[in-house]
Legacy VTK file of the C-alpha trace (Angstrom):
# vtk DataFile Version 3.0
C-alpha trace
ASCII
DATASET POLYDATA
POINTS 115 float
-18.216 54.849 23.691
-17.303 54.043 27.267
-14.655 51.398 27.920
-17.054 50.029 30.550
-19.647 49.107 27.910
-20.549 45.449 27.649
-20.198 43.924 24.205
-22.912 41.396 23.458
-22.225 38.455 21.168
-23.702 38.549 17.704
-24.077 34.786 17.382
-24.631 31.950 19.828
-23.159 28.619 18.776
-26.016 26.326 19.854
-24.882 23.482 17.541
-21.646 23.137 19.534
-23.158 23.798 22.971
-23.607 20.842 25.312
-27.086 19.543 26.113
-28.060 19.810 29.777
-30.806 17.957 31.614
-34.032 19.958 31.896
-36.380 19.122 34.752
-39.831 20.543 35.230
-42.587 18.334 36.683
-44.233 16.604 33.731
-41.755 18.014 31.218
-38.332 16.426 31.664
-36.124 16.861 28.625
-32.898 18.527 27.608
-31.824 22.099 26.963
-29.042 24.318 25.652
-28.983 27.688 27.446
-27.277 31.035 26.817
-27.607 34.212 28.890
-27.228 37.464 26.970
-28.105 41.021 27.963
-30.588 40.112 30.689
-32.254 37.429 28.603
-32.211 33.647 28.796
-32.182 31.939 25.403
-33.034 28.236 25.350
-33.122 25.516 22.757
-35.468 23.111 24.510
-36.271 19.524 23.535
-39.148 17.765 25.314
-40.379 14.198 24.766
-43.611 13.283 22.996
-46.553 13.517 25.364
-44.961 15.861 27.906
-47.516 17.557 30.165
-46.344 20.325 32.507
-47.915 19.918 35.929
-47.296 23.421 37.253
-48.588 26.787 36.081
-45.956 29.342 35.061
-46.321 33.149 35.296
-43.043 34.168 33.600
-43.450 35.667 30.149
-41.824 33.903 27.199
-41.409 34.392 23.481
-40.473 31.544 21.226
-40.447 29.737 17.947
-41.508 26.133 17.340
-38.950 24.109 15.387
-40.409 20.606 15.692
-43.435 18.892 17.167
-46.846 20.166 18.108
-47.905 21.274 21.543
-50.617 23.294 23.216
-50.162 26.233 25.551
-52.969 26.114 28.113
-54.059 29.316 29.824
-56.692 29.527 32.549
-59.328 30.644 30.021
-58.136 29.263 26.665
-55.721 26.938 24.883
-53.474 27.802 21.938
-52.125 25.066 19.629
-48.561 25.563 18.346
-46.910 23.778 15.421
-43.586 24.066 13.580
-43.022 27.475 12.044
-45.207 29.283 14.577
-43.974 31.873 17.045
-45.595 32.662 20.369
-45.548 35.505 22.887
-46.767 34.976 26.444
-46.901 38.111 28.623
-45.695 38.133 32.225
-48.321 37.140 34.792
-50.489 35.243 32.256
-50.661 31.818 33.914
-49.871 29.021 31.459
-48.560 25.496 31.071
-47.746 23.388 27.999
-48.696 19.925 26.808
-47.048 18.073 23.912
-48.668 15.821 21.356
-48.053 12.098 21.620
-46.699 11.921 18.050
-43.159 13.338 18.340
-40.795 15.304 20.567
-41.126 19.080 20.726
-38.165 21.320 19.935
-38.668 25.009 20.659
-36.492 28.115 20.914
-37.561 30.196 23.937
-36.497 33.637 25.151
-37.368 35.201 28.499
-36.015 37.932 30.748
-33.933 37.074 33.767
-33.265 39.136 36.851
-29.605 39.902 37.524
-28.299 38.233 40.653
LINES 1 116
115 0 1 2 3 4 5 6 7 8 9 10 11 12 13 14 15 16 17 18 19 20 21 22 23 24 25 26 27 28 29 30 31 32 33 34 35 36 37 38 39 40 41 42 43 44 45 46 47 48 49 50 51 52 53 54 55 56 57 58 59 60 61 62 63 64 65 66 67 68 69 70 71 72 73 74 75 76 77 78 79 80 81 82 83 84 85 86 87 88 89 90 91 92 93 94 95 96 97 98 99 100 101 102 103 104 105 106 107 108 109 110 111 112 113 114
């Protein structure tokens, strides 16, 4: 193995990570973020009733921990609830909308481009 190889962490200590402010029009909340091997991993908490205003074209995969929300696509809507995973391919325009009952907590992974 080359000494230039990058060793990736096995675990990410989200419980001890600091919350940061998350701002997206219609979906202000808080987030814990880690960057590993070209991926962005987020623990994202959004308030009840959030409603993203802008369409997103970045692909995401995730897992719903708490709360119910709907992922709206141009031609369909997909409800998500705790225990469900989701996969959104790149270039598939989407936005999310939370239920009014409780905050949404979701774990989200997407690729990031190296700077």
